C-alpha positions as CSV (number, residue, x, y, z in Angstrom):
1,M,117.8,51.6,74.6
2,L,114.5,51.2,76.4
3,D,114.2,52.2,80.0
4,L,112.2,49.2,81.1
5,G,111.5,45.7,79.8
6,I,108.5,44.0,81.5
7,V,108.1,40.2,81.6
8,I,104.8,38.7,82.5
9,V,104.6,34.9,82.9
10,N,101.0,33.7,82.7
11,W,99.3,30.4,83.4
12,N,95.5,30.3,83.2
13,T,94.8,33.7,84.6
14,R,93.3,35.3,81.4
15,D,91.0,37.9,83.1
16,L,93.5,39.0,85.6
17,L,96.2,39.2,82.9
18,R,93.8,41.4,80.9
19,A,93.4,43.8,83.9
20,C,97.2,43.7,84.5
21,L,98.0,44.6,80.9
22,N,95.4,47.4,80.9
23,T,97.1,49.0,83.8
24,V,100.6,48.5,82.3
25,F,99.7,50.2,79.0
26,A,97.9,53.0,80.9
27,S,101.2,53.9,82.6
28,Q,102.2,57.5,82.7
29,G,105.6,59.1,82.9
30,D,108.6,60.0,80.8
31,F,109.9,56.5,80.1
32,T,110.0,53.9,77.3
33,F,109.1,50.3,77.8
34,S,108.2,47.0,76.1
35,V,106.2,44.1,77.4
36,V,106.8,40.4,76.8
37,V,104.0,38.0,77.8
38,V,105.1,34.4,78.2
39,D,102.2,32.1,78.3
40,N,102.9,28.7,79.9
41,A,100.4,26.6,77.8
42,S,97.2,28.0,79.3
43,D,94.0,26.3,78.3
44,D,91.7,29.3,79.2
45,G,92.4,31.3,76.0
46,S,95.0,33.6,77.6
47,A,97.3,33.6,74.6
48,A,94.5,34.3,72.1
49,M,93.3,37.2,74.3
50,V,96.8,38.8,74.4
51,S,97.2,38.4,70.7
52,Q,93.8,39.9,69.9
53,E,93.5,42.7,72.6
54,F,97.2,43.7,73.2
55,P,99.1,43.6,69.8
56,Q,101.6,46.0,71.3
57,A,102.8,43.3,73.7
58,E,105.1,40.5,72.4
59,L,103.5,37.1,73.0
60,I,105.5,33.9,73.5
61,A,103.3,30.9,73.7
62,N,105.0,27.9,75.2
63,A,103.8,24.4,74.3
64,E,104.0,23.3,78.0
65,N,104.1,24.8,81.5
66,V,107.9,25.3,81.9
67,G,107.5,27.0,85.3
68,Y,108.0,30.5,86.5
69,P,111.8,31.0,86.5
70,R,112.2,29.4,83.1
71,G,109.3,31.3,81.7
72,N,110.8,34.6,82.9
73,N,114.2,33.7,81.5
74,I,112.6,33.1,78.1
75,G,111.1,36.6,78.3
76,L,114.4,38.1,79.6
77,R,116.4,36.6,76.8
78,R,113.9,38.0,74.3
79,L,114.7,41.4,75.8
80,G,118.4,40.9,75.4
81,Y,119.4,39.5,78.8
82,H,121.2,36.1,78.1
83,G,123.1,35.5,81.3
84,A,126.0,36.7,83.4
85,R,128.4,38.8,81.3
86,D,126.1,38.2,78.4
87,V,123.7,41.1,78.0
88,D,123.0,42.9,74.8
89,A,124.0,46.6,74.7
90,C,120.5,47.5,73.6
91,A,118.7,45.6,76.5
92,P,116.5,47.8,78.6
93,R,118.1,49.6,81.5
94,Y,115.8,47.8,83.9
95,A,113.9,44.5,83.8
96,L,110.7,44.1,85.7
97,L,109.2,40.8,86.6
98,L,105.4,41.3,87.0
99,N,102.8,38.8,87.9
100,P,99.5,38.7,85.8
101,D,97.5,39.0,89.0
102,T,98.8,42.5,89.8
103,E,97.5,46.0,89.0
104,A,99.7,49.0,89.2
105,P,98.7,52.7,89.4
106,A,99.4,54.8,86.4
107,D,102.6,56.3,87.9
108,A,104.0,53.2,89.5
109,L,106.4,52.1,86.9
110,W,107.8,55.6,86.4
111,K,108.3,56.1,90.1
112,L,110.2,52.8,90.4
113,I,112.5,53.8,87.6
114,R,113.1,57.3,89.1
115,F,113.8,55.8,92.4
116,M,116.4,53.3,91.1
117,D,117.9,56.0,88.9
118,S,118.5,58.0,92.0
119,R,120.2,55.1,93.8
120,P,122.8,53.4,91.6
121,D,123.8,51.2,94.6
122,I,120.5,49.4,94.4
123,G,120.4,46.4,92.1
124,A,116.8,45.3,92.7
125,A,113.7,47.0,94.2
126,G,110.1,46.2,94.7
127,P,107.0,48.2,95.8
128,K,104.5,47.7,98.6
129,L,102.1,45.0,97.5
130,V,98.6,45.1,98.9
131,L,96.2,42.1,98.9
132,T,92.5,42.2,97.9
133,D,91.5,42.6,101.6
134,G,93.7,45.7,101.9
135,S,96.4,44.0,104.0
136,L,100.1,43.9,103.2
137,D,101.4,41.0,101.1
138,K,104.2,40.1,103.6
139,A,106.3,38.5,100.9
140,C,107.0,41.9,99.4
141,R,109.8,42.4,101.9
142,R,111.7,39.4,103.0
143,G,114.6,38.2,105.0
144,F,116.5,35.2,103.6
145,P,115.3,31.9,105.1
146,T,118.5,31.1,106.8
147,P,118.3,28.1,109.2
148,M,117.9,30.5,112.2
149,V,115.4,32.9,110.5
150,S,113.3,30.0,109.4
151,F,113.4,28.5,112.9
152,Y,112.1,31.8,114.4
153,H,109.4,31.9,111.8
154,Y,108.1,28.4,111.9
155,S,108.5,27.9,115.7
156,G,106.1,30.7,116.3
157,L,108.6,33.2,117.8
158,A,108.0,35.6,114.9
159,K,104.3,35.7,115.8
160,L,105.0,36.2,119.5
161,F,107.5,38.9,118.9
162,P,106.7,40.4,115.5
163,R,108.5,43.7,116.3
164,H,111.7,42.1,117.4
165,R,114.4,42.7,114.8
166,R,115.8,39.2,115.1
167,F,112.6,37.1,115.5
168,G,110.6,39.2,112.9
169,R,113.2,39.1,110.1
170,Y,111.4,36.5,107.9
171,N,108.8,39.1,106.8
172,M,110.5,42.2,108.2
173,T,107.5,42.7,110.6
174,F,109.7,44.8,112.9
175,A,109.4,47.7,110.4
176,D,106.3,49.7,109.6
177,E,104.8,48.7,106.2
178,D,105.2,52.2,104.9
179,Q,108.9,52.4,105.9
180,E,111.4,52.4,103.1
181,L,114.2,50.1,103.9
182,E,116.9,47.7,102.7
183,V,115.8,44.1,102.7
184,D,117.2,40.8,101.7
185,S,114.6,40.2,99.0
186,V,111.5,41.6,97.4
187,V,109.0,39.3,95.7
188,G,109.0,38.3,92.1
189,A,105.4,39.3,91.7
190,C,106.8,42.9,91.1
191,M,110.6,42.9,91.1
192,Q,112.7,45.5,89.2
193,V,116.3,44.6,88.5
194,R,119.1,46.8,87.2
195,K,120.7,45.8,83.9
196,A,124.2,46.0,85.4
197,A,123.1,43.7,88.2
198,I,121.8,41.1,85.8
199,E,125.1,41.3,83.9
200,Q,126.8,40.1,87.1
201,A,124.2,37.9,88.8
202,G,122.8,36.2,85.7
203,L,119.3,35.0,85.1
204,L,116.9,33.1,87.3
205,D,117.9,29.7,88.5
206,E,115.6,27.2,86.6
207,A,116.2,24.5,89.2
208,F,113.2,26.2,91.0
209,F,109.8,25.8,89.4
210,M,107.4,28.3,91.0
211,Y,108.8,29.5,94.3
212,G,112.2,30.6,95.7
213,E,113.6,31.9,92.4
214,D,113.2,35.5,93.5
215,L,114.9,34.9,96.8
216,D,117.8,33.3,95.0
217,W,118.0,36.1,92.4
218,A,118.1,38.7,95.2
219,Y,120.8,36.7,97.0
220,R,123.0,36.7,93.9
221,V,122.3,40.4,93.3
222,K,123.5,41.2,96.8
223,Q,126.5,38.9,96.3
224,A,127.4,41.1,93.3
225,G,127.6,44.1,95.6
226,Y,124.2,45.7,95.1
227,K,121.5,46.4,97.6
228,V,117.9,45.3,97.5
229,W,115.3,47.8,98.5
230,Y,111.6,47.9,99.6
231,Y,110.0,51.0,98.2
232,P,106.5,51.6,99.6
233,A,106.0,55.0,98.0
234,V,104.7,52.8,95.2
235,T,101.7,50.5,95.9
236,V,100.7,47.7,93.6
237,H,97.6,45.5,94.1
238,H,98.1,41.8,94.2
239,V,95.5,39.0,94.1
240,K,98.1,36.4,95.0
241,R,98.1,32.7,94.3
242,A,95.8,33.2,91.3
243,A,97.6,30.5,89.4
244,S,99.3,28.5,92.1
245,S,96.0,27.9,93.9
246,R,95.0,25.8,90.8
247,N,98.2,23.8,90.8
248,P,98.0,20.7,93.1
249,K,101.8,20.6,93.3
250,A,102.1,24.2,94.6
251,Q,102.6,23.3,98.3
252,F,105.2,20.6,97.4
253,E,107.0,23.1,95.1
254,F,107.2,25.6,97.9
255,W,109.1,23.2,100.2
256,R,111.2,21.9,97.4
257,A,112.2,25.5,96.7
258,M,113.2,26.0,100.3
259,L,115.3,22.8,100.1
260,I,117.0,24.0,97.0
261,F,117.7,27.4,98.4
262,Y,119.0,26.0,101.7
263,R,121.3,23.5,99.9
264,K,122.6,26.1,97.5
265,H,123.4,28.9,99.9
266,F,123.6,27.6,103.5
267,R,124.4,23.8,103.6
268,R,128.2,24.3,103.5
269,G,128.1,26.4,106.7
270,T,125.7,24.3,108.6
271,L,126.8,21.7,111.1
272,Y,125.8,18.2,110.3
273,P,123.4,17.6,113.2
274,I,121.6,20.8,112.4
275,H,121.6,19.8,108.7
276,L,119.8,16.6,109.6
277,M,117.3,18.5,111.6
278,I,116.6,20.8,108.7
279,L,116.2,18.0,106.2
280,T,113.8,16.2,108.7
281,A,111.7,19.4,109.1
282,L,111.6,20.0,105.3
283,L,110.6,16.3,104.7
284,F,107.8,16.7,107.3
285,K,106.5,19.8,105.6
286,G,107.0,18.8,102.0
287,G,105.8,15.2,102.3
288,P,107.3,12.0,100.9
289,G,107.7,13.4,97.5
290,L,110.5,15.6,98.8
291,W,112.6,12.6,99.5
292,Q,113.4,12.2,95.9
293,E,114.7,15.7,95.8
294,I,116.8,15.1,98.9
295,R,118.3,11.9,97.4
296,N,118.8,13.3,93.8
297,P,119.0,17.1,94.0
298,S,118.2,19.1,90.9
299,H,120.7,21.6,92.1
300,T,124.1,20.6,93.5
301,A,125.7,24.0,94.0
């Protein structure tokens, strides 16, 4: 059994993917790992580059862009994770979702494994992510976008009172960025999940396309009784939006993801007048195209 199975979903980020894979295969520490690269029909030569320069990685070249969660699930299934209560005995002890626009220090993967080995109560963990300008990628430690948390964030209260534990929960701005703490979710750009947690929570929800699937996965990991942890002792560099900035549907997909997440986890406990307000706000943010998702949801849970 391997210690770590790494899944990297790529779409038209060949040069960043090369840098990412170089850092992964330069990793140091007493652990075993394998890498699955799932290419979502890139037209920039990404798949050929992986095949030629990184034969030690397993390449899966999709004929079309199937999205981020489905792409990751393809890689996870190749590693032996098939779904809730359906995981091969030989599947790696941990699965790591890693974006191709990240670069990890040589000891990063080993440190994350050692940390989670020391805390069997933690089902998922993520490192501190730092953007190219040196600032914190705020998405690396998140609160779930409940109706109230989202209101505090989008109303501007979170900016006015970033250190307030209630108003600043969306991005956990009340805590120092170097403070290790339990969070609702870490970001799928670098998200390590325990094998036992996947056995209970299942794989990523493919109703999402490129946002929100990590929040949903973390939510289900916590429902299974595990904790989710932000671990800033490890720092990973993140370009961010390297692929999504090229996708004209990215903004729409973000708001569509928020709609799916809200409907899946919070609709049943939301009073109808507030529900209408939430749908109106999402429609305003997501544009007319979101109306089709509201009328004919891709996820009815």
